[in-house]
DRENTORKOL-3810 file (N, C-alpha, C; in nm, 4 decimals):
REM DRENTORKOL-3810
@n.u->0.0819; n.v->-0.1202; n.w->0.0000; ca.u->0.0000; ca.v->0.0000; ca.w->0.0000; c.u->0.0860; c.v->0.1262; c.w->0.0000
@n.u->0.2150; n.v->0.1132; n.w->0.0252; ca.u->0.3049; ca.v->0.2284; ca.w->0.0172; c.u->0.3753; c.v->0.2331; c.w->-0.1176
@n.u->0.4074; n.v->0.1163; n.w->-0.1712; ca.u->0.4836; ca.v->0.1097; ca.w->-0.2951; c.u->0.4072; c.v->0.1690; c.w->-0.4125
@n.u->0.2855; n.v->0.1238; n.w->-0.4348; ca.u->0.2138; ca.v->0.1637; ca.w->-0.5547; c.u->0.1817; c.v->0.3128; c.w->-0.5605
@n.u->0.1358; n.v->0.3763; n.w->-0.4530; ca.u->0.1157; ca.v->0.5218; ca.w->-0.4621; c.u->0.2452; c.v->0.5974; c.w->-0.4933
@n.u->0.3556; n.v->0.5538; n.w->-0.4347; ca.u->0.4839; ca.v->0.6189; ca.w->-0.4631; c.u->0.5221; c.v->0.5974; c.w->-0.6089
@n.u->0.5050; n.v->0.4763; n.w->-0.6575; ca.u->0.5363; ca.v->0.4423; ca.w->-0.7954; c.u->0.4497; c.v->0.5236; c.w->-0.8914
@n.u->0.3185; n.v->0.5294; n.w->-0.8639; ca.u->0.2272; ca.v->0.6031; ca.w->-0.9511; c.u->0.2543; c.v->0.7528; c.w->-0.9495
@n.u->0.3028; n.v->0.8050; n.w->-0.8375; ca.u->0.3316; ca.v->0.9484; ca.w->-0.8314; c.u->0.4433; c.v->0.9865; c.w->-0.9283
@n.u->0.5311; n.v->0.8926; n.w->-0.9609; ca.u->0.6364; ca.v->0.9178; ca.w->-1.0599; c.u->0.5860; c.v->0.8937; c.w->-1.2017
@n.u->0.5075; n.v->0.7859; n.w->-1.2197; ca.u->0.4604; ca.v->0.7511; ca.w->-1.3535; c.u->0.3494; c.v->0.8430; c.w->-1.4033
@n.u->0.2583; n.v->0.8785; n.w->-1.3134; ca.u->0.1425; ca.v->0.9618; ca.w->-1.3479; c.u->0.1250; c.v->1.0716; c.w->-1.2430
@n.u->0.2133; n.v->1.1713; n.w->-1.2424; ca.u->0.2086; ca.v->1.2721; ca.w->-1.1359; c.u->0.0791; c.v->1.3532; c.w->-1.1332
@n.u->0.0082; n.v->1.3584; n.w->-1.2442; ca.u->-0.1167; ca.v->1.4345; ca.w->-1.2485; c.u->-0.2348; c.v->1.3593; c.w->-1.1877
@n.u->-0.2169; n.v->1.2311; n.w->-1.1583; ca.u->-0.3236; ca.v->1.1489; ca.w->-1.1021; c.u->-0.3014; c.v->1.1355; c.w->-0.9514
@n.u->-0.4049; n.v->1.1595; n.w->-0.8750; ca.u->-0.3962; ca.v->1.1552; ca.w->-0.7286; c.u->-0.4818; c.v->1.0420; c.w->-0.6730
@n.u->-0.4449; n.v->0.9953; n.w->-0.5553; ca.u->-0.5207; ca.v->0.8889; ca.w->-0.4903; c.u->-0.6455; c.v->0.9476; c.w->-0.4247
@n.u->-0.7613; n.v->0.8873; n.w->-0.4524; ca.u->-0.8876; ca.v->0.9293; ca.w->-0.3929; c.u->-0.9019; c.v->0.8665; c.w->-0.2546
@n.u->-0.9787; n.v->0.9314; n.w->-0.1701; ca.u->-1.0020; ca.v->0.8805; ca.w->-0.0346; c.u->-1.1113; c.v->0.7751; c.w->-0.0298
@n.u->-1.1899; n.v->0.7647; n.w->-0.1362; ca.u->-1.3041; ca.v->0.6741; ca.w->-0.1361; c.u->-1.3288; c.v->0.6210; c.w->-0.2764
@n.u->-1.3806; n.v->0.5005; n.w->-0.2836; ca.u->-1.4219; ca.v->0.4425; ca.w->-0.4115; c.u->-1.5274; c.v->0.5293; c.w->-0.4781
@n.u->-1.6086; n.v->0.5952; n.w->-0.3990; ca.u->-1.7195; ca.v->0.6752; ca.w->-0.4508; c.u->-1.6784; c.v->0.8168; c.w->-0.4897
@n.u->-1.5507; n.v->0.8446; n.w->-0.4858; ca.u->-1.5019; ca.v->0.9778; ca.w->-0.5216; c.u->-1.5421; c.v->1.0116; c.w->-0.6641
@n.u->-1.5892; n.v->1.1335; n.w->-0.6847; ca.u->-1.6282; ca.v->1.1769; ca.w->-0.8184; c.u->-1.5287; c.v->1.2776; c.w->-0.8746
@n.u->-1.4095; n.v->1.2810; n.w->-0.8168; ca.u->-1.3048; ca.v->1.3683; ca.w->-0.8671; c.u->-1.2521; c.v->1.3150; c.w->-0.9996
@n.u->-1.1942; n.v->1.4039; n.w->-1.0785; ca.u->-1.1276; ca.v->1.3626; ca.w->-1.2020; c.u->-0.9807; c.v->1.3374; c.w->-1.1722
@n.u->-0.9176; n.v->1.2607; n.w->-1.2590; ca.u->-0.7746; ca.v->1.2310; ca.w->-1.2481; c.u->-0.7356; c.v->1.1749; c.w->-1.1121
@n.u->-0.8073; n.v->1.0745; n.w->-1.0685; ca.u->-0.7737; ca.v->1.0115; ca.w->-0.9411; c.u->-0.7876; c.v->0.8600; c.w->-0.9538
@n.u->-0.7339; n.v->0.7919; n.w->-0.8543; ca.u->-0.7478; ca.v->0.6476; ca.w->-0.8478; c.u->-0.7799; c.v->0.6109; c.w->-0.7034
@n.u->-0.8411; n.v->0.4968; n.w->-0.6889; ca.u->-0.8705; ca.v->0.4442; ca.w->-0.5559; c.u->-0.7987; c.v->0.3112; c.w->-0.5433
@n.u->-0.7390; n.v->0.2880; n.w->-0.4287; ca.u->-0.6624; ca.v->0.1659; ca.w->-0.4083; c.u->-0.7079; c.v->0.0958; c.w->-0.2803
@n.u->-0.7064; n.v->-0.0372; n.w->-0.2863; ca.u->-0.7320; ca.v->-0.1171; ca.w->-0.1669; c.u->-0.6436; c.v->-0.2396; c.w->-0.1717
@n.u->-0.6247; n.v->-0.3003; n.w->-0.0582; ca.u->-0.5441; ca.v->-0.4216; ca.w->-0.0485; c.u->-0.6373; c.v->-0.5416; c.w->-0.0380
@n.u->-0.6126; n.v->-0.6422; n.w->-0.1206; ca.u->-0.6965; ca.v->-0.7619; ca.w->-0.1209; c.u->-0.6560; c.v->-0.8655; c.w->-0.0182
@n.u->-0.5502; n.v->-0.8396; n.w->0.0583; ca.u->-0.5036; ca.v->-0.9298; ca.w->0.1641; c.u->-0.4584; c.v->-1.0652; c.w->0.1124
@n.u->-0.4035; n.v->-1.0682; n.w->-0.0083; ca.u->-0.3438; ca.v->-1.1911; ca.w->-0.0596; c.u->-0.4396; c.v->-1.2827; c.w->-0.1321
@n.u->-0.3814; n.v->-1.3854; n.w->-0.1899; ca.u->-0.4561; ca.v->-1.4858; ca.w->-0.2656; c.u->-0.5094; c.v->-1.5877; c.w->-0.1660
@n.u->-0.6291; n.v->-1.6369; n.w->-0.1730; ca.u->-0.7277; ca.v->-1.6207; ca.w->-0.2792; c.u->-0.8283; c.v->-1.5076; c.w->-0.2557
@n.u->-0.8242; n.v->-1.4397; n.w->-0.1425; ca.u->-0.9265; ca.v->-1.3377; ca.w->-0.1153; c.u->-0.9228; c.v->-1.2233; c.w->-0.2153
@n.u->-0.8073; n.v->-1.1966; n.w->-0.2742; ca.u->-0.7986; ca.v->-1.0883; ca.w->-0.3726; c.u->-0.8911; c.v->-1.1141; c.w->-0.4906
@n.u->-0.9033; n.v->-1.2387; n.w->-0.5324; ca.u->-0.9929; ca.v->-1.2692; ca.w->-0.6442; c.u->-1.1351; c.v->-1.2253; c.w->-0.6130
@n.u->-1.1792; n.v->-1.2529; n.w->-0.4929; ca.u->-1.3136; ca.v->-1.2134; ca.w->-0.4528; c.u->-1.3259; c.v->-1.0609; c.w->-0.4474
@n.u->-1.2228; n.v->-0.9935; n.w->-0.3979; ca.u->-1.2249; ca.v->-0.8468; ca.w->-0.3932; c.u->-1.2310; c.v->-0.7873; c.w->-0.5342
@n.u->-1.1607; n.v->-0.8465; n.w->-0.6284; ca.u->-1.1643; ca.v->-0.7977; ca.w->-0.7663; c.u->-1.3044; c.v->-0.8156; c.w->-0.8239
@n.u->-1.3647; n.v->-0.9317; n.w->-0.8015; ca.u->-1.5013; ca.v->-0.9552; ca.w->-0.8493; c.u->-1.5972; c.v->-0.8517; c.w->-0.7903
@n.u->-1.5839; n.v->-0.8236; n.w->-0.6613; ca.u->-1.6709; ca.v->-0.7233; ca.w->-0.5981; c.u->-1.6431; c.v->-0.5838; c.w->-0.6513
@n.u->-1.5172; n.v->-0.5515; n.w->-0.6787; ca.u->-1.4837; ca.v->-0.4201; ca.w->-0.7350; c.u->-1.5484; c.v->-0.4036; c.w->-0.8721
@n.u->-1.5453; n.v->-0.5097; n.w->-0.9530; ca.u->-1.6096; ca.v->-0.5041; ca.w->-1.0844; c.u->-1.7595; c.v->-0.4806; c.w->-1.0689
@n.u->-1.8216; n.v->-0.5513; n.w->-0.9760; ca.u->-1.9654; ca.v->-0.5317; ca.w->-0.9525; c.u->-1.9939; c.v->-0.3882; c.w->-0.9083
@n.u->-1.9090; n.v->-0.3329; n.w->-0.8215; ca.u->-1.9269; ca.v->-0.1948; ca.w->-0.7754; c.u->-1.9122; c.v->-0.0956; c.w->-0.8905
@n.u->-1.8129; n.v->-0.1151; n.w->-0.9749; ca.u->-1.7917; ca.v->-0.0268; ca.w->-1.0898; c.u->-1.9101; c.v->-0.0360; c.w->-1.1859
@n.u->-1.9585; n.v->-0.1567; n.w->-1.2102; ca.u->-2.0740; ca.v->-0.1745; ca.w->-1.2986; c.u->-2.1981; c.v->-0.1065; c.w->-1.2425
@n.u->-2.2125; n.v->-0.1079; n.w->-1.1104; ca.u->-2.3309; ca.v->-0.0496; ca.w->-1.0455; c.u->-2.3261; c.v->0.1031; c.w->-1.0399
@n.u->-2.2073; n.v->0.1618; n.w->-1.0587; ca.u->-2.1914; ca.v->0.3074; ca.w->-1.0476; c.u->-2.1257; c.v->0.3666; c.w->-1.1725
@n.u->-2.1872; n.v->0.3542; n.w->-1.2900; ca.u->-2.1247; ca.v->0.4039; ca.w->-1.4127; c.u->-2.1004; c.v->0.5549; c.w->-1.4113
@n.u->-2.1717; n.v->0.6259; n.w->-1.3284; ca.u->-2.1528; ca.v->0.7716; ca.w->-1.3208; c.u->-2.0165; c.v->0.8102; c.w->-1.2644
@n.u->-1.9458; n.v->0.7154; n.w->-1.2036; ca.u->-1.8143; ca.v->0.7455; ca.w->-1.1472; c.u->-1.7053; c.v->0.7521; c.w->-1.2542
@n.u->-1.7354; n.v->0.7059; n.w->-1.3735; ca.u->-1.6441; ca.v->0.7199; ca.w->-1.4874; c.u->-1.5049; c.v->0.6608; c.w->-1.4662
@n.u->-1.4963; n.v->0.5436; n.w->-1.4122; ca.u->-1.3668; ca.v->0.4777; ca.w->-1.4005; c.u->-1.3200; c.v->0.4345; c.w->-1.5392
@n.u->-1.1949; n.v->0.4634; n.w->-1.5697; ca.u->-1.1378; ca.v->0.4220; ca.w->-1.6975; c.u->-1.0698; c.v->0.2858; c.w->-1.6872
@n.u->-1.0070; n.v->0.2592; n.w->-1.5722; ca.u->-0.9326; ca.v->0.1349; ca.w->-1.5541; c.u->-0.9551; c.v->0.0766; c.w->-1.4151
@n.u->-0.9580; n.v->-0.0542; n.w->-1.4101; ca.u->-0.9452; ca.v->-0.1282; ca.w->-1.2856; c.u->-0.8118; c.v->-0.1999; c.w->-1.2989
@n.u->-0.7156; n.v->-0.1577; n.w->-1.2189; ca.u->-0.5817; ca.v->-0.2148; ca.w->-1.2252; c.u->-0.5633; c.v->-0.3060; c.w->-1.1054
@n.u->-0.5304; n.v->-0.4302; n.w->-1.1332; ca.u->-0.5121; ca.v->-0.5308; ca.w->-1.0300; c.u->-0.3654; c.v->-0.5709; c.w->-1.0294
@n.u->-0.3008; n.v->-0.5596; n.w->-0.9142; ca.u->-0.1603; ca.v->-0.5966; ca.w->-0.9003; c.u->-0.1509; c.v->-0.7230; c.w->-0.8161
@n.u->-0.0871; n.v->-0.8233; n.w->-0.8707; ca.u->-0.0775; ca.v->-0.9537; ca.w->-0.8050; c.u->0.0657; c.v->-1.0042; c.w->-0.8081
@n.u->0.0968; n.v->-1.0943; n.w->-0.7177; ca.u->0.2238; ca.v->-1.1661; ca.w->-0.7188; c.u->0.2052; c.v->-1.2954; c.w->-0.7980
@n.u->0.3013; n.v->-1.3251; n.w->-0.8840; ca.u->0.2947; ca.v->-1.4487; ca.w->-0.9620; c.u->0.3152; c.v->-1.5718; c.w->-0.8757
@n.u->0.3944; n.v->-1.5572; n.w->-0.7701; ca.u->0.4289; ca.v->-1.6679; ca.w->-0.6818; c.u->0.4675; c.v->-1.7900; c.w->-0.7644
@n.u->0.4191; n.v->-1.9059; n.w->-0.7311; ca.u->0.4602; ca.v->-2.0280; ca.w->-0.8014; c.u->0.3864; c.v->-2.0499; c.w->-0.9333
@n.u->0.2919; n.v->-1.9618; n.w->-0.9692; ca.u->0.2194; ca.v->-1.9754; ca.w->-1.0963; c.u->0.2858; c.v->-1.8985; c.w->-1.2101
@n.u->0.3690; n.v->-1.8012; n.w->-1.1777; ca.u->0.4284; ca.v->-1.7164; ca.w->-1.2803; c.u->0.3318; c.v->-1.6086; c.w->-1.3261
@n.u->0.3794; n.v->-1.5241; n.w->-1.4162; ca.u->0.3012; ca.v->-1.4090; ca.w->-1.4613; c.u->0.1755; c.v->-1.4525; c.w->-1.5361
@n.u->0.1915; n.v->-1.5303; n.w->-1.6410; ca.u->0.0761; ca.v->-1.5706; ca.w->-1.7226; c.u->-0.0180; c.v->-1.6631; c.w->-1.6455
@n.u->0.0376; n.v->-1.7508; n.w->-1.5636; ca.u->-0.0455; ca.v->-1.8417; ca.w->-1.4847; c.u->-0.1344; c.v->-1.7670; c.w->-1.3865
@n.u->-0.0794; n.v->-1.6653; n.w->-1.3203; ca.u->-0.1573; ca.v->-1.5872; ca.w->-1.2233; c.u->-0.2666; c.v->-1.5069; c.w->-1.2939
@n.u->-0.2322; n.v->-1.4458; n.w->-1.4099; ca.u->-0.3338; ca.v->-1.3718; ca.w->-1.4867; c.u->-0.4484; c.v->-1.4646; c.w->-1.5237
@n.u->-0.4132; n.v->-1.5828; n.w->-1.5744; ca.u->-0.5158; ca.v->-1.6766; ca.w->-1.6183; c.u->-0.6014; c.v->-1.7239; c.w->-1.5018
@n.u->-0.5398; n.v->-1.7434; n.w->-1.3872; ca.u->-0.6146; ca.v->-1.7877; ca.w->-1.2687; c.u->-0.7212; c.v->-1.6843; c.w->-1.2310
@n.u->-0.6856; n.v->-1.5553; n.w->-1.2349; ca.u->-0.7827; ca.v->-1.4498; ca.w->-1.2048; c.u->-0.8920; c.v->-1.4459; c.w->-1.3109
@n.u->-0.8539; n.v->-1.4537; n.w->-1.4366; ca.u->-0.9531; ca.v->-1.4517; ca.w->-1.5446; c.u->-1.0475; c.v->-1.5708; c.w->-1.5329
@n.u->-0.9941; n.v->-1.6886; n.w->-1.5032; ca.u->-1.0790; ca.v->-1.8071; ca.w->-1.4850; c.u->-1.1761; c.v->-1.7881; c.w->-1.3698
@n.u->-1.1280; n.v->-1.7290; n.w->-1.2600; ca.u->-1.2137; ca.v->-1.7044; ca.w->-1.1436; c.u->-1.3289; c.v->-1.6108; c.w->-1.1815
@n.u->-1.2968; n.v->-1.5024; n.w->-1.2513; ca.u->-1.4004; ca.v->-1.4068; ca.w->-1.2910; c.u->-1.5005; c.v->-1.4707; c.w->-1.3867
@n.u->-1.4517; n.v->-1.5536; n.w->-1.4795; ca.u->-1.5419; ca.v->-1.6246; ca.w->-1.5706; c.u->-1.6317; c.v->-1.7209; c.w->-1.4944
@n.u->-1.5737; n.v->-1.7926; n.w->-1.3983; ca.u->-1.6503; ca.v->-1.8879; ca.w->-1.3171; c.u->-1.7608; c.v->-1.8165; c.w->-1.2386
@n.u->-1.7291; n.v->-1.6970; n.w->-1.1882; ca.u->-1.8269; ca.v->-1.6192; ca.w->-1.1114; c.u->-1.9179; c.v->-1.5357; c.w->-1.2013
@n.u->-1.8943; n.v->-1.5431; n.w->-1.3317; ca.u->-1.9717; ca.v->-1.4692; ca.w->-1.4318; c.u->-1.9709; c.v->-1.3190; c.w->-1.4021
@n.u->-1.8512; n.v->-1.2681; n.w->-1.3775; ca.u->-1.8326; ca.v->-1.1262; ca.w->-1.3483; c.u->-1.7525; c.v->-1.0648; c.w->-1.4623
@n.u->-1.8081; n.v->-0.9580; n.w->-1.5212; ca.u->-1.7430; ca.v->-0.8930; ca.w->-1.6344; c.u->-1.7694; c.v->-0.7437; c.w->-1.6272
@n.u->-1.6680; n.v->-0.6646; n.w->-1.6580; ca.u->-1.6867; ca.v->-0.5202; ca.w->-1.6635; c.u->-1.7780; c.v->-0.4869; c.w->-1.7804
@n.u->-1.8859; n.v->-0.4137; n.w->-1.7532; ca.u->-1.9799; ca.v->-0.3788; ca.w->-1.8596; c.u->-1.9708; c.v->-0.2306; c.w->-1.8948
@n.u->-1.9017; n.v->-0.1546; n.w->-1.8149; ca.u->-1.8857; ca.v->-0.0123; ca.w->-1.8444; c.u->-1.7661; c.v->0.0077; c.w->-1.9357
@n.u->-1.7318; n.v->0.1326; n.w->-1.9622; ca.u->-1.6141; ca.v->0.1614; ca.w->-2.0448; c.u->-1.4846; c.v->0.1314; c.w->-1.9710
@n.u->-1.4937; n.v->0.0979; n.w->-1.8459; ca.u->-1.3764; ca.v->0.0671; ca.w->-1.7637; c.u->-1.3081; c.v->-0.0580; c.w->-1.8171
@n.u->-1.1746; n.v->-0.0528; n.w->-1.8208; ca.u->-1.0976; ca.v->-0.1656; ca.w->-1.8719; c.u->-1.0156; c.v->-0.2276; c.w->-1.7590
@n.u->-1.0113; n.v->-0.3591; n.w->-1.7567; ca.u->-0.9346; ca.v->-0.4334; ca.w->-1.6570; c.u->-0.7917; c.v->-0.4495; c.w->-1.7063
@n.u->-0.6962; n.v->-0.4131; n.w->-1.6209; ca.u->-0.5545; ca.v->-0.4341; ca.w->-1.6497; c.u->-0.4956; c.v->-0.5106; c.w->-1.5323
@n.u->-0.4267; n.v->-0.6194; n.w->-1.5623; ca.u->-0.3695; ca.v->-0.7050; ca.w->-1.4586; c.u->-0.2174; c.v->-0.6934; c.w->-1.4662
@n.u->-0.1566; n.v->-0.6527; n.w->-1.3548; ca.u->-0.0108; ca.v->-0.6431; ca.w->-1.3444; c.u->0.0348; c.v->-0.7534; c.w->-1.2500
@n.u->0.1228; n.v->-0.8374; n.w->-1.2982; ca.u->0.1716; ca.v->-0.9483; ca.w->-1.2160; c.u->0.3225; c.v->-0.9382; c.w->-1.2043
@n.u->0.3695; n.v->-0.9383; n.w->-1.0806; ca.u->0.5136; ca.v->-0.9410; ca.w->-1.0555; c.u->0.5611; c.v->-1.0852; c.w->-1.0634
@n.u->0.6713; n.v->-1.1057; n.w->-1.1332; ca.u->0.7284; ca.v->-1.2397; ca.w->-1.1382; c.u->0.7773; c.v->-1.2741; c.w->-0.9977
@n.u->0.7311; n.v->-1.3793; n.w->-0.9440; ca.u->0.7503; ca.v->-1.4219; ca.w->-0.8041; c.u->0.6672; c.v->-1.3323; c.w->-0.7144
@n.u->0.7232; n.v->-1.2206; n.w->-0.6665; ca.u->0.6465; ca.v->-1.1320; ca.w->-0.5783; c.u->0.7048; c.v->-0.9908; c.w->-0.5842
@n.u->0.6256; n.v->-0.8946; n.w->-0.5414; ca.u->0.6697; ca.v->-0.7550; ca.w->-0.5466; c.u->0.7953; c.v->-0.7344; c.w->-0.4626
@n.u->0.8143; n.v->-0.8148; n.w->-0.3604; ca.u->0.9338; ca.v->-0.8012; ca.w->-0.2767; c.u->1.0631; c.v->-0.8270; c.w->-0.3536
@n.u->1.0555; n.v->-0.9021; n.w->-0.4645; ca.u->1.1770; ca.v->-0.9231; ca.w->-0.5430; c.u->1.2272; c.v->-0.7913; c.w->-0.6006
@n.u->1.1372; n.v->-0.6959; n.w->-0.6235; ca.u->1.1802; ca.v->-0.5644; ca.w->-0.6718; c.u->1.2684; c.v->-0.4974; c.w->-0.5673
@n.u->1.2328; n.v->-0.5143; n.w->-0.4402; ca.u->1.3114; ca.v->-0.4532; ca.w->-0.3333; c.u->1.4524; c.v->-0.5116; c.w->-0.3290
@n.u->1.4644; n.v->-0.6381; n.w->-0.3655; ca.u->1.5955; ca.v->-0.7018; ca.w->-0.3631; c.u->1.6900; c.v->-0.6411; c.w->-0.4665
@n.u->1.6339; n.v->-0.5710; n.w->-0.5644; ca.u->1.7169; ca.v->-0.5021; ca.w->-0.6622; c.u->1.7862; c.v->-0.3804; c.w->-0.6040
@n.u->1.7458; n.v->-0.3368; n.w->-0.4850; ca.u->1.8096; ca.v->-0.2238; ca.w->-0.4176; c.u->1.9312; c.v->-0.2774; c.w->-0.3434
@n.u->2.0477; n.v->-0.2398; n.w->-0.3885; ca.u->2.1725; ca.v->-0.2918; ca.w->-0.3317; c.u->2.1921; c.v->-0.2548; c.w->-0.1854
@n.u->2.1202; n.v->-0.1541; n.w->-0.1367; ca.u->2.1333; ca.v->-0.1145; ca.w->0.0039; c.u->2.0537; c.v->-0.2077; c.w->0.0965
@n.u->1.9558; n.v->-0.2780; n.w->0.0412; ca.u->1.8720; ca.v->-0.3651; ca.w->0.1240; c.u->1.9404; c.v->-0.4982; c.w->0.1506
@n.u->2.0016; n.v->-0.5568; n.w->0.0497; ca.u->2.0640; ca.v->-0.6889; ca.w->0.0636; c.u->2.2108; c.v->-0.6690; c.w->0.1016
@n.u->2.2446; n.v->-0.7127; n.w->0.2187; ca.u->2.3814; ca.v->-0.6991; ca.w->0.2680; c.u->2.4782; c.v->-0.7886; c.w->0.1914
@n.u->2.6012; n.v->-0.7431; n.w->0.1814; ca.u->2.7041; ca.v->-0.8246; ca.w->0.1150; c.u->2.7343; c.v->-0.9508; c.w->0.1944
@n.u->2.7329; n.v->-0.9401; n.w->0.3271; ca.u->2.7600; ca.v->-1.0547; ca.w->0.4142; c.u->2.6449; c.v->-1.0703; c.w->0.5136
@n.u->2.5341; n.v->-1.1310; n.w->0.4706; ca.u->2.4186; ca.v->-1.1436; ca.w->0.5598; c.u->2.4464; c.v->-1.2373; c.w->0.6767
@n.u->2.3811; n.v->-1.2088; n.w->0.7885; ca.u->2.3940; ca.v->-1.2930; ca.w->0.9080; c.u->2.2897; c.v->-1.4042; c.w->0.9118
@n.u->2.1710; n.v->-1.3766; n.w->0.8604; ca.u->2.0614; ca.v->-1.4724; ca.w->0.8680; c.u->2.0837; c.v->-1.5944; c.w->0.7813
@n.u->2.0637; n.v->-1.7133; n.w->0.8376; ca.u->2.0855; ca.v->-1.8378; ca.w->0.7647; c.u->1.9895; c.v->-1.8517; c.w->0.6466
@n.u->1.8655; n.v->-1.8053; n.w->0.6650; ca.u->1.7656; ca.v->-1.8172; ca.w->0.5588; c.u->1.8097; c.v->-1.7368; c.w->0.4374
@n.u->1.8549; n.v->-1.6124; n.w->0.4573; ca.u->1.8998; ca.v->-1.5297; ca.w->0.3458; c.u->2.0281; c.v->-1.5852; c.w->0.2840
@n.u->2.1189; n.v->-1.6335; n.w->0.3666; ca.u->2.2412; ca.v->-1.6949; ca.w->0.3130; c.u->2.2065; c.v->-1.8108; c.w->0.2190
@n.u->2.1127; n.v->-1.8931; n.w->0.2620; ca.u->2.0697; ca.v->-2.0072; ca.w->0.1823; c.u->2.0114; c.v->-1.9612; c.w->0.0486
@n.u->1.9296; n.v->-1.8567; n.w->0.0520; ca.u->1.8704; ca.v->-1.8057; ca.w->-0.0713; c.u->1.9747; c.v->-1.7426; c.w->-0.1624
@n.u->2.0727; n.v->-1.6725; n.w->-0.1061; ca.u->2.1772; ca.v->-1.6122; ca.w->-0.1887; c.u->2.2612; c.v->-1.7194; c.w->-0.2573
@n.u->2.2744; n.v->-1.8361; n.w->-0.1945; ca.u->2.3435; ca.v->-1.9471; ca.w->-0.2602; c.u->2.2576; c.v->-2.0034; c.w->-0.3733
@n.u->2.1273; n.v->-2.0038; n.w->-0.3508; ca.u->2.0337; ca.v->-2.0515; ca.w->-0.4531; c.u->2.0316; c.v->-1.9565; c.w->-0.5727
@n.u->2.0275; n.v->-1.8241; n.w->-0.5447; ca.u->2.0189; ca.v->-1.7232; ca.w->-0.6509; c.u->2.0690; c.v->-1.5921; c.w->-0.5933
@n.u->2.1800; n.v->-1.5436; n.w->-0.6448; ca.u->2.2421; ca.v->-1.4238; ca.w->-0.5895; c.u->2.1816; c.v->-1.2982; c.w->-0.6515
@n.u->2.0915; n.v->-1.2343; n.w->-0.5781; ca.u->2.0222; ca.v->-1.1154; ca.w->-0.6267; c.u->2.1135; c.v->-0.9937; c.w->-0.6352
@n.u->2.2306; n.v->-1.0012; n.w->-0.5751; ca.u->2.3253; ca.v->-0.8907; ca.w->-0.5861; c.u->2.3936; c.v->-0.8906; c.w->-0.7231
@n.u->2.3891; n.v->-1.0056; n.w->-0.7915; ca.u->2.4517; ca.v->-1.0193; ca.w->-0.9232; c.u->2.3445; c.v->-1.0320; c.w->-1.0321
@n.u->2.2451; n.v->-1.1166; n.w->-1.0074; ca.u->2.1438; ca.v->-1.1486; ca.w->-1.1077; c.u->2.0141; c.v->-1.0713; c.w->-1.0828
@n.u->1.9334; n.v->-1.0564; n.w->-1.1870; ca.u->1.8066; ca.v->-0.9833; ca.w->-1.1804; c.u->1.7130; c.v->-1.0501; c.w->-1.0800
@n.u->1.6769; n.v->-0.9803; n.w->-0.9712; ca.u->1.5910; ca.v->-1.0406; ca.w->-0.8685; c.u->1.4560; c.v->-1.0874; c.w->-0.9220
@n.u->1.4044; n.v->-1.0196; n.w->-1.0235; ca.u->1.2732; ca.v->-1.0569; ca.w->-1.0751; c.u->1.2754; c.v->-1.1914; c.w->-1.1478
@n.u->1.3929; n.v->-1.2353; n.w->-1.1862; ca.u->1.4046; ca.v->-1.3632; ca.w->-1.2567; c.u->1.4360; c.v->-1.4793; c.w->-1.1628
@n.u->1.4396; n.v->-1.4534; n.w->-1.0326; ca.u->1.4737; ca.v->-1.5569; ca.w->-0.9354; c.u->1.3712; c.v->-1.6706; c.w->-0.9390
@n.u->1.4176; n.v->-1.7933; n.w->-0.9627; ca.u->1.3252; ca.v->-1.9072; ca.w->-0.9602; c.u->1.2907; c.v->-1.9432; c.w->-0.8155
@n.u->1.1807; n.v->-2.0138; n.w->-0.7993; ca.u->1.1417; ca.v->-2.0573; ca.w->-0.6654; c.u->1.2392; c.v->-2.1611; c.w->-0.6133
@n.u->1.2592; n.v->-2.1556; n.w->-0.4862; ca.u->1.3439; ca.v->-2.2522; ca.w->-0.4184; c.u->1.2534; c.v->-2.3373; c.w->-0.3313
@n.u->1.2593; n.v->-2.4645; n.w->-0.3485; ca.u->1.1763; ca.v->-2.5539; ca.w->-0.2665; c.u->1.2419; c.v->-2.5778; c.w->-0.1324
@n.u->1.1696; n.v->-2.5925; n.w->-0.0233; ca.u->1.0251; ca.v->-2.5731; ca.w->-0.0206; c.u->0.9893; c.v->-2.4253; c.w->-0.0179
@n.u->0.8954; n.v->-2.3885; n.w->-0.1028; ca.u->0.8486; ca.v->-2.2507; ca.w->-0.1104; c.u->0.7620; c.v->-2.2213; c.w->0.0114
@n.u->0.7885; n.v->-2.1093; n.w->0.0762; ca.u->0.7148; ca.v->-2.0723; ca.w->0.1974; c.u->0.6435; c.v->-1.9401; c.w->0.1744
@n.u->0.5159; n.v->-1.9444; n.w->0.1255; ca.u->0.4429; ca.v->-1.8196; ca.w->0.1018; c.u->0.4345; c.v->-1.7363; c.w->0.2292
@n.u->0.4491; n.v->-1.6072; n.w->0.2123; ca.u->0.4341; ca.v->-1.5162; ca.w->0.3252; c.u->0.5580; c.v->-1.4993; c.w->0.4099
@n.u->0.6696; n.v->-1.5663; n.w->0.3753; ca.u->0.7909; ca.v->-1.5505; ca.w->0.4563; c.u->0.8415; c.v->-1.4085; c.w->0.4438
@n.u->0.8785; n.v->-1.3493; n.w->0.5531; ca.u->0.9294; ca.v->-1.2127; ca.w->0.5548; c.u->1.0802; c.v->-1.2144; c.w->0.5363
@n.u->1.1247; n.v->-1.1853; n.w->0.4128; ca.u->1.2676; ca.v->-1.1882; ca.w->0.3826; c.u->1.3409; c.v->-1.0684; c.w->0.4422
@n.u->1.2682; n.v->-0.9654; n.w->0.4801; ca.u->1.3337; ca.v->-0.8445; ca.w->0.5306; c.u->1.3702; c.v->-0.8553; c.w->0.6787
@n.u->1.3201; n.v->-0.9576; n.w->0.7462; ca.u->1.3449; ca.v->-0.9661; ca.w->0.8903; c.u->1.3609; c.v->-1.1121; c.w->0.9316
@n.u->1.4665; n.v->-1.1596; n.w->0.9836; ca.u->1.5897; ca.v->-1.0843; ca.w->1.0022; c.u->1.6830; c.v->-1.1062; c.w->0.8838
@n.u->1.7630; n.v->-1.0052; n.w->0.8534; ca.u->1.8666; ca.v->-1.0171; ca.w->0.7502; c.u->1.9986; c.v->-1.0064; c.w->0.8194
END
């Protein structure tokens, strides 16, 4: 919830974050956190229903940001699309759905910051991962999963 507003402020400085989904301001976006998979799928379906029910709000895009995790980029996109098809939920307004999927997870982007990953980490978990794939040398977004994969592990604490 901190990353995306900061990112959007650089990409689209003229667009501001709205305080409410029902905001009728121009050039704004509304953001919420889906609290991870699978609840995010349900939140997206409900967001589509809300947008369809309020065409006067003039939303141009519904942008969904997801982690690919063990499904990868295309697999995660397809999983969301399949869920929406199964629930028979479709945007009927001029609003367009855009799905952004991070390869593995958004936290891999943070690993690209050389100040975050220490040259000589103390934590055994991070040492093990650096042996598996050294993010200080290789592109963190291309890091393959290491078994056993532990969803939700906090790589930032302890390092």
